[in-house]
C-alpha positions in Angstrom: 68.4 -46.2 3.2 64.7 -46.7 1.7 62.4 -48.5 3.8 60.5 -51.5 2.3 63.0 -52.3 -1.0 64.7 -55.3 0.4 61.9 -56.8 2.6 60.2 -60.5 1.7 56.2 -60.2 0.7 54.5 -62.1 3.2 52.0 -65.2 1.5 48.7 -64.0 2.0 46.2 -66.5 3.0 44.7 -67.1 -0.5 48.1 -68.6 -1.7 48.9 -71.1 1.4 48.8 -74.7 0.6 45.8 -77.0 2.1 44.8 -80.3 3.1 41.7 -82.0 3.5 41.6 -84.0 6.8 41.6 -88.0 7.2 39.3 -87.6 9.8 36.8 -85.2 9.6 37.3 -84.3 5.7 37.1 -80.5 6.5 40.1 -78.6 4.7 42.8 -77.1 6.6 45.7 -74.7 5.7 49.3 -74.7 6.0 50.6 -73.1 9.1 54.2 -72.1 9.8 54.2 -75.1 12.6 54.4 -77.4 9.5 56.8 -75.7 7.9 59.6 -78.8 8.2 56.5 -81.5 7.8 53.6 -80.1 5.6 54.2 -83.9 3.6 53.1 -85.9 6.3 50.8 -83.5 7.8 47.3 -85.5 7.8 45.2 -84.6 10.4 43.8 -81.1 10.9 44.1 -80.9 14.8 45.3 -83.2 17.6 41.9 -84.5 18.6 41.4 -85.5 14.7 44.6 -87.4 14.8 43.8 -89.3 18.2 40.4 -90.0 16.6 42.0 -91.6 13.7 41.6 -95.5 15.5 38.0 -94.6 15.5 37.6 -93.7 11.8 39.6 -96.8 10.8 37.6 -99.1 12.6 34.0 -97.8 11.1 34.8 -98.2 7.6 
């Protein structure tokens, strides 16, 4: 029994997808909890998600 031959390699930080938050314009990276809904994620945090209406009215 050889160790490590059938293990999947963990993704490194350098090859994780990233997006830019629509509210604060900061980049944020993919998180495991977003694995099923990454296409719908628009905000980097709950705080930015709550502030989205303030940003829409300022523009």
